[in-house]
C-alpha positions, 0 to 999 in steps of 0.5 A: 105034292100039291096041285099043279098046272102044266102048259103046252104051246107052239113053243113049249112042245113037252109039258111045263110046270106054269104054277103050283099050290091049288087044291081043286082048280076049275075053269082056266081063262085066258080074257081078252087083255091076256090075263090068265085066270082061274078059280079055285075050291077051298080045302076044307071049307076055308074062309073063301074060294079063289080067282087066281090071276096065274104068273108062270112060276106061281106058288098059290099055296096050297100045299098037300105034304101037310094033308089032304085038309087045308086047315094045317098052319103051314098052309099058304092058301091066303097067300100070307106066307113069303114067297105065295101069291095071294088071291085077287078075288075071293068067290062063293063055295064052289066056284065052276066057270068063269065068263070074260065079258069084254067080248060080250055085248054087256054094257060097257060097264062090264067090260073089265070084268069076268062072271063066276059061276058060284054052283052051291050058292047058285049064283053069278059073281061079277069081279071088276079087274083092275088093269094093275095088277 
């Protein structure tokens, strides 16, 4: 079973599967543009952790059926297999939180960005989001 995200809402009173394929998801955020974002820590210290733009029914590649690690050749962590979605940005090791810069008093050039806190590197990354994805 891969990591799954379930949603509940006013028109969806019972939990329903939103997306699948996560290994260690952190901080689900809906930004001011209505995009549902999530940071996901990588299995087995793969190349990168991920910032994801979630899509209902999306498969983001991690499959625990291939073992708990992420290095099996059939893992689609990077969205390289057909039917799996790619991440929008790679992040540093152990992303923990997302901050939508739009409603802040940061300079206006930050308003289309999110900040990701990176636990193991003691950093904050800025990711400028595009309107066309």
